[in-house]
Phi, psi and omega in degrees: 000322180298316180291326178296317178297318178298315179301314178300318178297317181297317181296316178301318178296315182295322177296333182274355183247116179291339185268359175263115187270322184195154177227125180246137168271127177231186178080200189295329178291343181253356185265148167266328177274124184052064183285182186291156169236190186288353180257004187286142171277169171262122181247121183233147170247122180247123177269119184227165182285332182211108180302321186294339175300328183260354186284336192244003177210152187242009186296333180299338182292337184298331178292344184257345183148181178274108180273108182287318184227086176268130183226129178259136176227153177259117179290156181296340176284349184100344176288163180260154180215126172261131173250128185223133173254116184270166187294340178272004180091001180279128175261128183230134175254120179252108180262116183261128176220150184283141177176144176200158177076244184272087180282333179306321185289330185270345185300312186300334181262006185274154182296330183272001185300318180301329177292315180296325181300327182285344177146132180208150178232135182276111178272328182207138177217119182288140178307134182095349179270132179263113179213108176241127185272144178286159173296140180300139177199151179299148175273117181274122177282139179285144176292134182288155168290157181300323180294323177294317179300312183292322179297318180295311181297316180298319180295322178301314181285329175298313178285335171298319177294320178296320180296322179296321177295322177297320179295317179296330178284346183087016182265067187296325181298311180291328175299316178297323179293324176295317181301309189275325184268330186255318184272326185294314180301311179292336175296317178295320177299317181293325176296319180292316177300318180298319180296320178292321180293321184277326188246359176110156186295342180272006176296123182274107183262008176052228183201149175053032179077012180296133180054033186305322184298337184273341187234338184283159172306133183301338179288342182289321187300311177290346178275338185298319180305330180288346177269355178245165180180176177277197186273344186297158180300319181294318180293326180292317177298318179298320178297317179299310180296325178297319177296314182299315181295312181296312183295328182290312180290330173297314179294318180299313181292322177299316180299319180297311185291330181260006178059040175263160171283161178223131183281068187297316182297318179294317179297321179294318184293314181296319178299318179299316178298316180295319179298318179296320176299324180285314188286339183268004175269169181278086182200138182266358183280124181241123183247314178243000000 
């Protein structure tokens, strides 16, 4: 009922704005595959004549409800996005993108098309706007080139070595930042590549680890806890070694299946350096 009331308010608001061309519901509320649950946000794509009209003021939100926490962000595509938590507890993401007239033609080349491909519902369409949605289908990730694969794996071990040096320096905060901000994203990418290499190119690996238990190699799940840890020095070292161990066997098996080269000598040398940094400190915890 909460979503239905919000939808009605949004449609009335869109009808009152000549610059709003169409509104799409996307995300879990629009999907049949892995649909929404009681914790799901409302995710919307709004096609407007000028994104910047909405980028610098939030008064338009009042027509939809009481927005307790409205936050504007700039998407990597350059489009604008308002994230709003309303007084009734509903969280809504409003993604604004420019478009008018024949929107069907621009969809396939848009940054948001993979999201629409997974499922979308048309909430509002201004008369004269052409917008036909594609049939839902998984977004197939392209297989990386060998150079991209090697660059990602090499960067992981390079920053793993940097993290180890930060730990020896006693700079635990920055070491944690390297772990979570620099090493975590490529580890998820490597898990996805490995799943495609092992199970075939049609393996749907979603994004950002979403539904990982459904598509990743079953050996990944019990290994993941070792890549996380608390703030203590011992736990941070354990997390680093967990990332190195997991990423290495993932990369080795992926390289075999895709007939890529693998920098075994470099991986061995960096691991040895990190092990030495760990073992020569005053600590009785032994991991590798």
